[in-house]
Backbone as ProteinMPNN parsed JSONL, in Angstrom:
{"seq_chain_A": "MHSTEIALETGIETATHAFADNAALMLRAQNIGKTFTLHGQGGVQIEALAGVLLDVARGECVVLVGPSGAGKSTFLRCLYGNYLASTGSIVIRDLASKAKTAGLPVEITGAQPHDVLRLRRHTVGYVSQFLHVIPRVPTLTLVAEPLVLRGVNEEEARDKAANLLA", "coords_chain_A": {"N_chain_A": [[-12.526, 9.198, -24.261], [-15.619, 10.604, -23.454], [-17.193, 11.25, -20.274], [-19.972, 11.295, -20.379], [-20.532, 9.64, -22.524], [-19.603, 7.217, -21.52], [-21.406, 6.82, -19.437], [-23.683, 6.051, -20.759], [-23.181, 3.537, -21.632], [-23.422, 0.073, -20.935], [-22.66, -3.001, -19.227], [-20.684, -6.022, -19.851], [-20.469, -6.753, -22.536], [-20.508, -4.356, -24.049], [-18.222, -3.197, -22.962], [-16.28, -5.025, -23.817], [-16.362, -4.566, -26.582], [-15.445, -1.939, -26.55], [-12.802, -2.337, -25.714], [-11.84, -3.848, -27.858], [-12.002, -1.968, -29.866], [-10.189, -0.064, -29.041], [-6.969, -0.172, -28.532], [-5.376, 0.966, -26.603], [-6.858, 1.145, -24.294], [-6.917, 0.177, -20.99], [-8.282, -0.254, -18.607], [-11.627, -0.32, -17.556], [-14.158, 0.94, -15.68], [-17.472, 0.77, -14.835], [-20.322, 2.298, -13.649], [-19.888, 1.631, -10.905], [-20.713, 0.371, -7.78], [-20.688, 0.045, -4.231], [-21.743, -1.501, -1.398], [-21.775, -1.82, 2.054], [-22.662, -4.126, 4.576], [-23.565, -3.953, 7.863], [-23.524, -6.357, 9.908], [-23.397, -6.767, 12.63], [-24.857, -4.706, 13.591], [-27.593, -4.924, 13.243], [-27.946, -5.301, 10.498], [-27.64, -2.911, 9.138], [-27.088, -0.911, 6.276], [-24.428, 0.541, 4.448], [-23.797, 2.741, 1.953], [-21.045, 2.938, 0.108], [-19.996, 3.517, -2.395], [-21.333, 4.739, -5.482], [-22.381, 4.545, -8.755], [-19.834, 5.0, -9.995], [-17.547, 5.884, -12.524], [-14.897, 5.125, -14.747], [-12.271, 5.28, -17.082], [-9.137, 4.061, -18.069], [-6.228, 4.581, -19.853], [-3.449, 2.964, -21.5], [-0.37, 3.788, -20.036], [-1.357, 6.095, -18.924], [-1.654, 8.427, -16.245], [-3.498, 8.508, -13.361], [-5.272, 10.297, -10.922], [-6.949, 9.98, -7.922], [-9.046, 12.038, -6.232], [-10.393, 13.429, -3.3], [-12.374, 14.071, -0.351], [-11.694, 12.707, 2.948], [-13.208, 9.598, 3.488], [-14.708, 9.579, 1.187], [-14.639, 7.407, -0.512], [-12.457, 6.641, -2.023], [-10.373, 4.744, -1.406], [-11.943, 2.454, -1.162], [-12.912, 2.21, -3.78], [-10.475, 1.734, -5.149], [-9.82, -0.723, -3.99], [-11.87, -2.273, -5.015], [-11.179, -2.178, -7.739], [-8.817, -3.632, -7.649], [-9.692, -6.058, -6.843], [-9.94, -6.808, -4.214], [-12.237, -6.098, -2.861], [-15.5, -7.028, -3.723], [-17.369, -5.477, -6.103], [-20.604, -4.178, -5.534], [-22.387, -3.405, -7.47], [-22.246, -2.854, -11.018], [-19.501, -2.908, -13.436], [-16.192, -4.021, -13.87], [-13.562, -4.001, -15.955], [-10.515, -5.275, -17.077], [-7.612, -5.121, -19.059], [-5.859, -7.993, -19.865], [-2.506, -8.594, -19.313], [-0.809, -10.738, -19.211], [1.597, -12.357, -20.814], [1.867, -15.054, -21.564], [-0.525, -16.217, -21.144], [-3.692, -17.617, -22.207], [-5.517, -15.668, -22.451], [-4.151, -13.355, -23.028], [-3.886, -9.952, -23.632], [-6.599, -9.696, -23.878], [-9.773, -8.465, -22.624], [-10.694, -8.792, -19.184], [-13.326, -9.453, -17.083], [-13.313, -8.421, -13.999], [-15.06, -8.425, -11.844], [-16.498, -10.719, -12.078], [-14.678, -12.698, -12.302], [-12.746, -15.75, -12.086], [-10.912, -16.859, -9.169], [-8.189, -17.572, -9.855], [-7.828, -16.115, -12.186], [-8.001, -13.487, -11.271], [-5.752, -13.441, -9.615], [-3.741, -13.778, -11.573], [-4.051, -11.401, -13.02], [-3.285, -9.605, -11.032], [-0.636, -10.358, -10.719], [0.531, -9.744, -13.188], [-0.551, -7.386, -14.287], [-2.028, -5.434, -12.683], [-1.307, -3.386, -9.914], [-1.181, -2.683, -6.394], [-0.7, -0.575, -3.715], [-1.19, -0.086, -0.419], [-2.305, 2.822, 1.376], [-1.911, 2.638, 4.009], [0.57, 1.32, 5.781], [0.824, -0.355, 7.944], [0.878, -3.071, 8.188], [3.3, -3.917, 7.221], [5.742, -2.823, 8.726], [8.286, -0.284, 8.58], [9.251, -0.79, 5.988], [10.621, 0.311, 3.062], [9.003, 2.346, 0.553], [9.988, 2.071, -2.06], [10.936, -0.58, -2.044], [8.52, -1.959, -1.694], [7.203, -1.351, -4.1], [8.939, -2.46, -5.962], [8.87, -5.164, -5.375], [6.833, -6.921, -6.672], [7.976, -7.23, -9.237], [10.407, -8.505, -8.667], [9.42, -10.899, -7.663], [8.499, -11.959, -10.014], [10.775, -12.692, -11.27], [12.575, -10.752, -12.143], [15.765, -9.26, -11.814], [16.955, -7.923, -8.689], [18.182, -5.337, -8.664], [17.469, -4.235, -11.169], [14.697, -4.272, -10.854], [14.385, -2.458, -8.74], [15.308, -0.143, -9.999], [13.336, 0.208, -12.007], [11.121, 0.531, -10.341], [11.82, 2.886, -9.045], [11.702, 4.68, -11.189], [8.947, 4.593, -11.693], [8.012, 5.777, -9.384], [9.031, 8.308, -9.548]], "CA_chain_A": [[-13.969, 9.049, -24.252], [-16.25, 11.509, -22.507], [-17.93, 10.533, -19.239], [-21.366, 11.141, -20.784], [-20.594, 8.448, -23.367], [-19.443, 6.065, -20.643], [-22.614, 6.64, -18.65], [-24.71, 5.423, -21.573], [-22.8, 2.161, -21.933], [-23.591, -0.852, -19.825], [-22.391, -4.411, -19.415], [-19.412, -6.54, -20.332], [-20.455, -6.8, -23.993], [-20.088, -3.038, -24.507], [-16.832, -3.02, -22.546], [-15.458, -5.843, -24.707], [-16.274, -3.827, -27.838], [-14.584, -0.777, -26.309], [-11.419, -2.817, -25.685], [-11.49, -4.257, -29.216], [-11.891, -0.76, -30.678], [-9.186, 0.848, -28.504], [-5.864, -0.977, -28.006], [-4.767, 1.662, -25.467], [-7.72, 1.035, -23.116], [-6.427, -0.838, -20.058], [-9.236, -0.499, -17.529], [-12.914, 0.373, -17.646], [-15.082, 0.722, -14.56], [-18.755, 1.37, -15.198], [-21.424, 2.296, -12.676], [-19.464, 0.84, -9.747], [-21.318, 0.633, -6.485], [-20.271, -0.859, -3.162], [-22.527, -1.353, -0.178], [-21.334, -2.656, 3.166], [-23.708, -4.471, 5.518], [-23.08, -4.073, 9.238], [-24.31, -7.443, 10.492], [-23.414, -6.601, 14.08], [-25.724, -3.58, 13.929], [-28.931, -5.161, 12.722], [-27.999, -5.318, 9.037], [-27.58, -1.566, 8.573], [-26.286, -0.867, 5.066], [-23.736, 1.786, 4.161], [-23.433, 2.846, 0.542], [-19.731, 3.577, 0.034], [-19.804, 3.972, -3.773], [-22.516, 4.641, -6.343], [-22.278, 5.087, -10.098], [-18.482, 5.46, -10.33], [-17.133, 5.601, -13.895], [-13.492, 5.43, -14.992], [-11.501, 4.632, -18.139], [-7.704, 4.34, -17.963], [-5.499, 4.149, -21.039], [-2.054, 2.548, -21.31], [0.553, 4.878, -19.757], [-2.025, 7.243, -18.329], [-1.551, 8.601, -14.799], [-4.798, 8.922, -12.85], [-5.251, 10.675, -9.516], [-8.258, 10.026, -7.284], [-9.031, 13.125, -5.265], [-11.641, 13.615, -2.583], [-12.208, 14.142, 1.102], [-11.675, 11.458, 3.702], [-14.51, 8.944, 3.536], [-15.415, 9.712, -0.088], [-14.687, 6.116, -1.182], [-11.291, 6.44, -2.889], [-9.738, 3.454, -1.097], [-12.916, 1.407, -1.482], [-12.898, 2.066, -5.24], [-9.225, 1.063, -5.519], [-9.915, -2.131, -3.574], [-12.739, -2.931, -6.01], [-10.398, -2.346, -8.968], [-7.8, -4.651, -7.416], [-10.365, -7.321, -6.569], [-10.035, -7.103, -2.778], [-13.669, -5.975, -2.581], [-16.372, -7.296, -4.859], [-18.315, -4.382, -6.306], [-22.006, -4.586, -5.388], [-23.01, -3.163, -8.774], [-21.369, -2.354, -12.063], [-18.601, -3.763, -14.177], [-14.791, -3.621, -13.919], [-12.905, -4.806, -16.98], [-9.091, -4.964, -17.144], [-6.919, -5.83, -20.136], [-4.914, -8.983, -19.337], [-1.182, -8.436, -19.921], [0.002, -11.944, -19.025], [1.995, -12.685, -22.18], [1.773, -16.479, -21.872], [-1.883, -16.691, -20.877], [-4.579, -17.703, -23.368], [-6.299, -14.438, -22.489], [-3.238, -12.217, -23.168], [-4.4, -8.84, -24.414], [-8.062, -9.661, -23.871], [-10.349, -7.9, -21.404], [-11.194, -9.723, -18.17], [-14.309, -8.864, -16.17], [-12.79, -8.8, -12.685], [-16.152, -8.608, -10.893], [-17.02, -12.074, -12.196], [-13.557, -13.569, -12.659], [-12.323, -16.82, -11.19], [-9.776, -16.419, -8.352], [-6.903, -17.687, -10.545], [-7.737, -15.014, -13.144], [-7.711, -12.278, -10.486], [-4.342, -13.541, -9.211], [-2.908, -13.545, -12.752], [-4.1, -9.958, -13.285], [-2.467, -8.951, -10.003], [0.766, -10.698, -10.942], [1.066, -9.229, -14.445], [-1.184, -6.197, -14.841], [-2.506, -4.429, -11.729], [-0.63, -3.346, -8.618], [-1.862, -1.882, -5.377], [0.039, -0.354, -2.476], [-2.094, 0.582, 0.507], [-1.811, 4.032, 2.025], [-1.622, 2.268, 5.388], [1.589, 0.284, 5.727], [0.969, -0.913, 9.285], [1.107, -4.507, 8.077], [4.722, -4.121, 6.926], [6.405, -1.634, 9.259], [9.664, 0.055, 8.231], [9.645, -1.265, 4.655], [10.578, 1.473, 2.163], [8.07, 2.309, -0.571], [10.706, 1.54, -3.213], [10.95, -2.04, -1.905], [7.151, -2.447, -1.929], [6.87, -1.227, -5.519], [9.814, -3.367, -6.719], [8.648, -6.561, -4.998], [6.172, -7.769, -7.682], [8.914, -7.545, -10.315], [11.349, -9.505, -8.14], [8.683, -12.168, -7.593], [8.337, -12.452, -11.389], [12.062, -13.118, -11.796], [13.44, -9.633, -12.517], [16.792, -9.127, -10.777], [16.57, -6.902, -7.716], [18.654, -4.0, -9.055], [16.618, -3.769, -12.266], [13.372, -4.042, -10.279], [14.447, -1.213, -7.968], [15.411, 0.956, -10.973], [12.008, 0.389, -12.596], [10.258, 1.072, -9.289], [12.219, 4.288, -8.828], [11.139, 5.441, -12.312], [7.499, 4.716, -11.49], [7.754, 6.663, -8.254], [9.579, 9.648, -9.817]], "C_chain_A": [[-14.535, 9.965, -23.18], [-17.084, 10.732, -21.505], [-19.398, 10.368, -19.612], [-21.54, 9.918, -21.688], [-20.485, 7.187, -22.528], [-20.738, 5.776, -19.902], [-23.706, 5.927, -19.441], [-24.42, 3.963, -21.862], [-23.001, 1.291, -20.703], [-23.139, -2.241, -20.224], [-21.052, -4.75, -20.028], [-19.353, -6.537, -21.855], [-19.986, -5.463, -24.57], [-18.635, -2.801, -24.156], [-15.901, -3.806, -23.46], [-15.289, -5.151, -26.051], [-15.35, -2.622, -27.679], [-13.115, -1.186, -26.304], [-10.969, -3.223, -27.083], [-11.248, -3.037, -30.105], [-10.762, 0.17, -30.238], [-8.071, 0.051, -27.827], [-5.194, -0.329, -26.795], [-5.591, 1.527, -24.187], [-7.254, -0.121, -22.236], [-7.457, -1.219, -19.005], [-10.491, 0.307, -17.786], [-13.761, -0.043, -16.458], [-16.361, 1.475, -14.883], [-19.766, 1.184, -14.086], [-21.108, 1.459, -11.438], [-20.164, 1.323, -8.487], [-20.798, -0.375, -5.479], [-21.064, -0.513, -1.921], [-21.998, -2.328, 0.855], [-22.524, -2.894, 4.085], [-23.078, -4.675, 6.889], [-23.946, -5.099, 9.973], [-24.415, -7.319, 11.998], [-24.294, -5.46, 14.547], [-27.072, -3.712, 13.239], [-29.043, -5.104, 11.211], [-28.027, -3.942, 8.393], [-26.654, -1.577, 7.356], [-25.711, 0.526, 4.857], [-23.325, 1.763, 2.696], [-22.123, 3.631, 0.448], [-19.448, 4.153, -1.351], [-21.113, 3.837, -4.53], [-22.216, 5.299, -7.68], [-20.905, 5.596, -10.518], [-18.101, 4.978, -11.73], [-15.668, 5.97, -14.059], [-12.979, 4.618, -16.164], [-10.048, 5.011, -17.912], [-7.022, 3.739, -19.185], [-4.071, 3.76, -20.657], [-1.185, 3.794, -21.105], [-0.061, 6.094, -19.099], [-1.84, 7.254, -16.813], [-2.875, 9.174, -14.309], [-4.666, 9.208, -11.365], [-6.689, 10.69, -9.014], [-8.186, 11.052, -6.164], [-10.397, 13.213, -4.603], [-11.393, 13.631, -1.098], [-12.166, 12.753, 1.727], [-13.094, 10.884, 3.756], [-15.295, 9.0, 2.238], [-15.494, 8.399, -0.861], [-13.501, 5.822, -2.081], [-10.646, 5.074, -2.655], [-10.67, 2.292, -1.415], [-12.93, 1.144, -2.984], [-11.631, 1.341, -5.696], [-9.253, -0.41, -5.131], [-10.848, -2.916, -4.498], [-11.962, -3.181, -7.302], [-9.392, -3.473, -8.836], [-8.416, -6.03, -7.126], [-10.375, -7.713, -5.102], [-11.473, -7.03, -2.302], [-14.406, -6.33, -3.861], [-17.354, -6.141, -4.968], [-19.731, -4.921, -6.191], [-22.757, -4.428, -6.701], [-21.939, -2.719, -9.757], [-20.427, -3.39, -12.621], [-17.189, -3.172, -14.145], [-14.092, -4.57, -14.881], [-11.459, -4.323, -17.105], [-8.469, -5.782, -18.27], [-5.842, -6.726, -19.517], [-3.585, -8.856, -20.06], [-0.277, -9.653, -19.746], [0.345, -12.501, -20.405], [1.821, -14.158, -22.544], [0.377, -17.05, -21.631], [-2.691, -16.735, -22.177], [-5.338, -16.4, -23.557], [-5.439, -13.199, -22.69], [-3.811, -11.169, -24.112], [-5.906, -8.706, -24.416], [-8.578, -9.037, -22.578], [-10.883, -8.997, -20.484], [-12.13, -8.956, -17.246], [-13.947, -9.309, -14.757], [-13.911, -9.062, -11.68], [-16.785, -9.991, -10.995], [-15.943, -13.101, -12.471], [-13.322, -14.655, -11.619], [-11.113, -16.338, -10.385], [-8.425, -16.511, -9.058], [-6.723, -16.586, -11.59], [-7.402, -13.702, -12.435], [-6.24, -12.293, -10.064], [-3.402, -13.276, -10.384], [-2.899, -12.056, -13.089], [-3.234, -9.196, -12.279], [-0.978, -9.183, -10.266], [1.344, -9.955, -12.147], [0.552, -7.849, -14.861], [-1.459, -5.094, -13.829], [-1.724, -4.525, -10.431], [-1.378, -2.447, -7.663], [-0.963, -1.795, -4.155], [-0.87, 0.454, -1.584], [-1.459, 1.846, 1.061], [-1.444, 3.754, 3.478], [-0.662, 1.087, 5.379], [1.842, -0.323, 7.096], [1.305, -2.398, 9.245], [2.592, -4.807, 7.887], [5.489, -2.891, 7.443], [7.844, -1.51, 8.763], [10.147, -0.551, 6.914], [9.527, -0.071, 3.713], [9.612, 1.264, 0.999], [8.731, 1.718, -1.805], [10.72, 0.013, -3.2], [9.567, -2.62, -2.199], [6.79, -2.415, -3.41], [7.692, -2.198, -6.361], [9.471, -4.837, -6.497], [7.922, -7.399, -6.05], [7.089, -8.137, -8.847], [9.904, -8.62, -9.886], [10.673, -10.875, -8.093], [8.467, -12.785, -8.973], [9.672, -12.779, -12.045], [12.987, -12.007, -12.265], [14.49, -9.482, -11.424], [16.508, -7.884, -9.94], [16.988, -5.49, -8.115], [17.781, -3.406, -10.167], [15.215, -3.439, -11.749], [13.339, -2.723, -9.504], [14.558, -0.008, -8.905], [14.053, 1.253, -11.606], [11.041, 0.995, -11.586], [10.558, 2.545, -9.048], [11.671, 5.17, -9.95], [9.636, 5.632, -12.157], [7.171, 5.717, -10.389], [8.223, 8.098, -8.499], [8.51, 10.609, -10.295]], "O_chain_A": [[-13.959, 10.074, -22.098], [-17.626, 9.676, -21.833], [-20.02, 9.389, -19.201], [-22.566, 9.239, -21.63], [-21.18, 6.203, -22.781], [-21.126, 4.617, -19.755], [-24.564, 5.269, -18.854], [-25.308, 3.225, -22.289], [-22.776, 1.726, -19.574], [-23.216, -2.624, -21.392], [-20.38, -3.913, -20.63], [-18.277, -6.334, -22.418], [-19.157, -5.44, -25.48], [-17.885, -2.258, -24.968], [-14.843, -3.306, -23.84], [-14.191, -5.146, -26.607], [-14.561, -2.32, -28.575], [-12.27, -0.463, -26.831], [-9.824, -2.967, -27.457], [-10.394, -3.067, -30.99], [-10.405, 1.094, -30.97], [-8.215, -0.357, -26.674], [-4.511, -1.015, -26.035], [-5.071, 1.771, -23.099], [-7.202, -1.266, -22.685], [-7.505, -2.367, -18.562], [-10.429, 1.471, -18.182], [-14.044, -1.225, -16.258], [-16.333, 2.672, -15.171], [-20.032, 0.068, -13.641], [-21.94, 0.679, -10.974], [-20.199, 2.515, -8.182], [-20.5, -1.517, -5.83], [-21.055, 0.626, -1.455], [-21.797, -3.509, 0.571], [-23.305, -1.979, 4.346], [-22.162, -5.482, 7.046], [-24.962, -4.756, 10.577], [-25.419, -7.723, 12.584], [-24.468, -5.256, 15.748], [-27.62, -2.74, 12.721], [-30.135, -4.881, 10.688], [-28.398, -3.814, 7.227], [-25.577, -2.172, 7.391], [-26.382, 1.539, 5.053], [-22.595, 0.874, 2.258], [-22.098, 4.84, 0.679], [-18.745, 5.156, -1.477], [-21.908, 2.937, -4.259], [-21.841, 6.47, -7.734], [-20.814, 6.529, -11.316], [-18.305, 3.814, -12.075], [-15.233, 7.011, -13.568], [-13.215, 3.413, -16.242], [-9.754, 6.164, -17.596], [-7.204, 2.566, -19.511], [-3.557, 4.18, -19.62], [-1.249, 4.738, -21.893], [0.654, 7.033, -18.751], [-1.869, 6.202, -16.174], [-3.319, 10.215, -14.793], [-4.026, 8.452, -10.634], [-7.55, 11.338, -9.609], [-7.361, 10.941, -5.257], [-11.428, 13.088, -5.262], [-10.319, 13.247, -0.636], [-12.553, 11.762, 1.109], [-14.054, 11.601, 4.036], [-16.428, 8.522, 2.181], [-16.316, 8.269, -1.767], [-13.529, 4.847, -2.832], [-10.402, 4.332, -3.607], [-10.218, 1.251, -1.893], [-12.957, -0.009, -3.415], [-11.699, 0.438, -6.531], [-8.755, -1.254, -5.876], [-10.627, -4.104, -4.733], [-12.064, -4.254, -7.895], [-9.138, -4.196, -9.8], [-7.72, -7.044, -7.166], [-10.774, -8.828, -4.766], [-11.887, -7.806, -1.441], [-13.975, -5.966, -4.955], [-18.091, -5.86, -4.023], [-20.026, -6.004, -6.696], [-23.652, -5.213, -7.013], [-20.863, -2.266, -9.366], [-20.53, -4.581, -12.327], [-17.007, -1.975, -14.365], [-14.036, -5.778, -14.655], [-11.204, -3.125, -17.223], [-8.753, -6.97, -18.423], [-5.014, -6.259, -18.735], [-3.528, -8.994, -21.282], [0.901, -9.601, -20.098], [-0.519, -13.053, -21.085], [1.644, -14.48, -23.719], [0.131, -18.229, -21.886], [-2.415, -15.995, -23.121], [-5.751, -16.061, -24.666], [-5.941, -12.084, -22.541], [-4.175, -11.471, -25.248], [-6.439, -7.708, -24.902], [-7.897, -9.076, -21.553], [-11.446, -9.992, -20.94], [-11.755, -7.923, -16.692], [-14.238, -10.438, -14.363], [-13.725, -9.849, -10.751], [-17.528, -10.398, -10.103], [-16.24, -14.24, -12.831], [-13.65, -14.502, -10.443], [-10.359, -15.493, -10.867], [-7.588, -15.624, -8.888], [-5.597, -16.165, -11.857], [-6.614, -12.902, -12.939], [-5.56, -11.27, -10.146], [-2.374, -12.621, -10.214], [-1.846, -11.506, -13.411], [-2.534, -8.252, -12.645], [-0.16, -8.288, -10.053], [2.515, -9.578, -12.136], [1.166, -7.203, -15.71], [-1.152, -3.931, -14.092], [-1.504, -5.619, -9.909], [-2.12, -1.557, -8.079], [-0.518, -2.812, -3.624], [-1.279, 1.558, -1.944], [-0.239, 1.937, 1.199], [-0.743, 4.548, 4.105], [-1.043, -0.024, 5.008], [2.957, -0.759, 7.383], [1.941, -2.922, 10.159], [3.081, -5.839, 8.345], [5.843, -2.013, 6.656], [8.528, -2.511, 8.555], [11.342, -0.796, 6.753], [8.446, 0.501, 3.576], [9.429, 0.143, 0.523], [8.105, 0.942, -2.527], [10.535, -0.616, -4.241], [9.448, -3.646, -2.869], [6.15, -3.336, -3.918], [7.201, -2.708, -7.368], [9.758, -5.671, -7.356], [8.36, -8.52, -6.311], [6.988, -9.239, -9.387], [10.205, -9.537, -10.651], [11.281, -11.887, -8.441], [8.274, -13.995, -9.089], [9.717, -13.107, -13.23], [14.085, -12.29, -12.744], [14.166, -9.562, -10.239], [15.904, -6.923, -10.415], [16.224, -4.545, -7.923], [17.404, -2.235, -10.117], [14.617, -2.444, -12.159], [12.375, -1.964, -9.604], [13.966, 1.037, -8.636], [13.663, 2.415, -11.727], [10.239, 1.865, -11.927], [9.645, 3.35, -8.868], [11.222, 6.287, -9.692], [9.108, 6.704, -12.453], [6.163, 6.42, -10.461], [7.86, 9.005, -7.75], [8.803, 11.774, -10.564]]}, "name": "protein", "num_of_chains": 1, "seq": "MHSTEIALETGIETATHAFADNAALMLRAQNIGKTFTLHGQGGVQIEALAGVLLDVARGECVVLVGPSGAGKSTFLRCLYGNYLASTGSIVIRDLASKAKTAGLPVEITGAQPHDVLRLRRHTVGYVSQFLHVIPRVPTLTLVAEPLVLRGVNEEEARDKAANLLA"}
């Protein structure tokens, strides 16, 4: 889909139709904005993101490129549900095979916490560029960990992680 077509679409209803019409569509972010309020500085507002659009298909590799401070990490945190987008819509196809919503799109910006956790467990992963929280832990271990937590044996999880990182 071309970005001009995405820009004309709005709301969860359109996103739901897009997911129904395209089985390969895994993620759609439309008109994402994020504003931070600095309460300790008189309520000054900083606009970190505005009008971000992204579609990601199953198996597609996407690279976010931009200078420091452009909002790449903020956007990823919105996609993962760590930050609530101030504006826009983020819809992710639910891959939890045993969930009632399996295969259906979930609007993460309005989802219940248990739905966000299920998406994180089965569909979306995030590894921060800053690993200060977990010093001296190899990247391979970090990428394999969600699989191990889901019951995959450690050797198989490490093999799958190595393939993803290759």
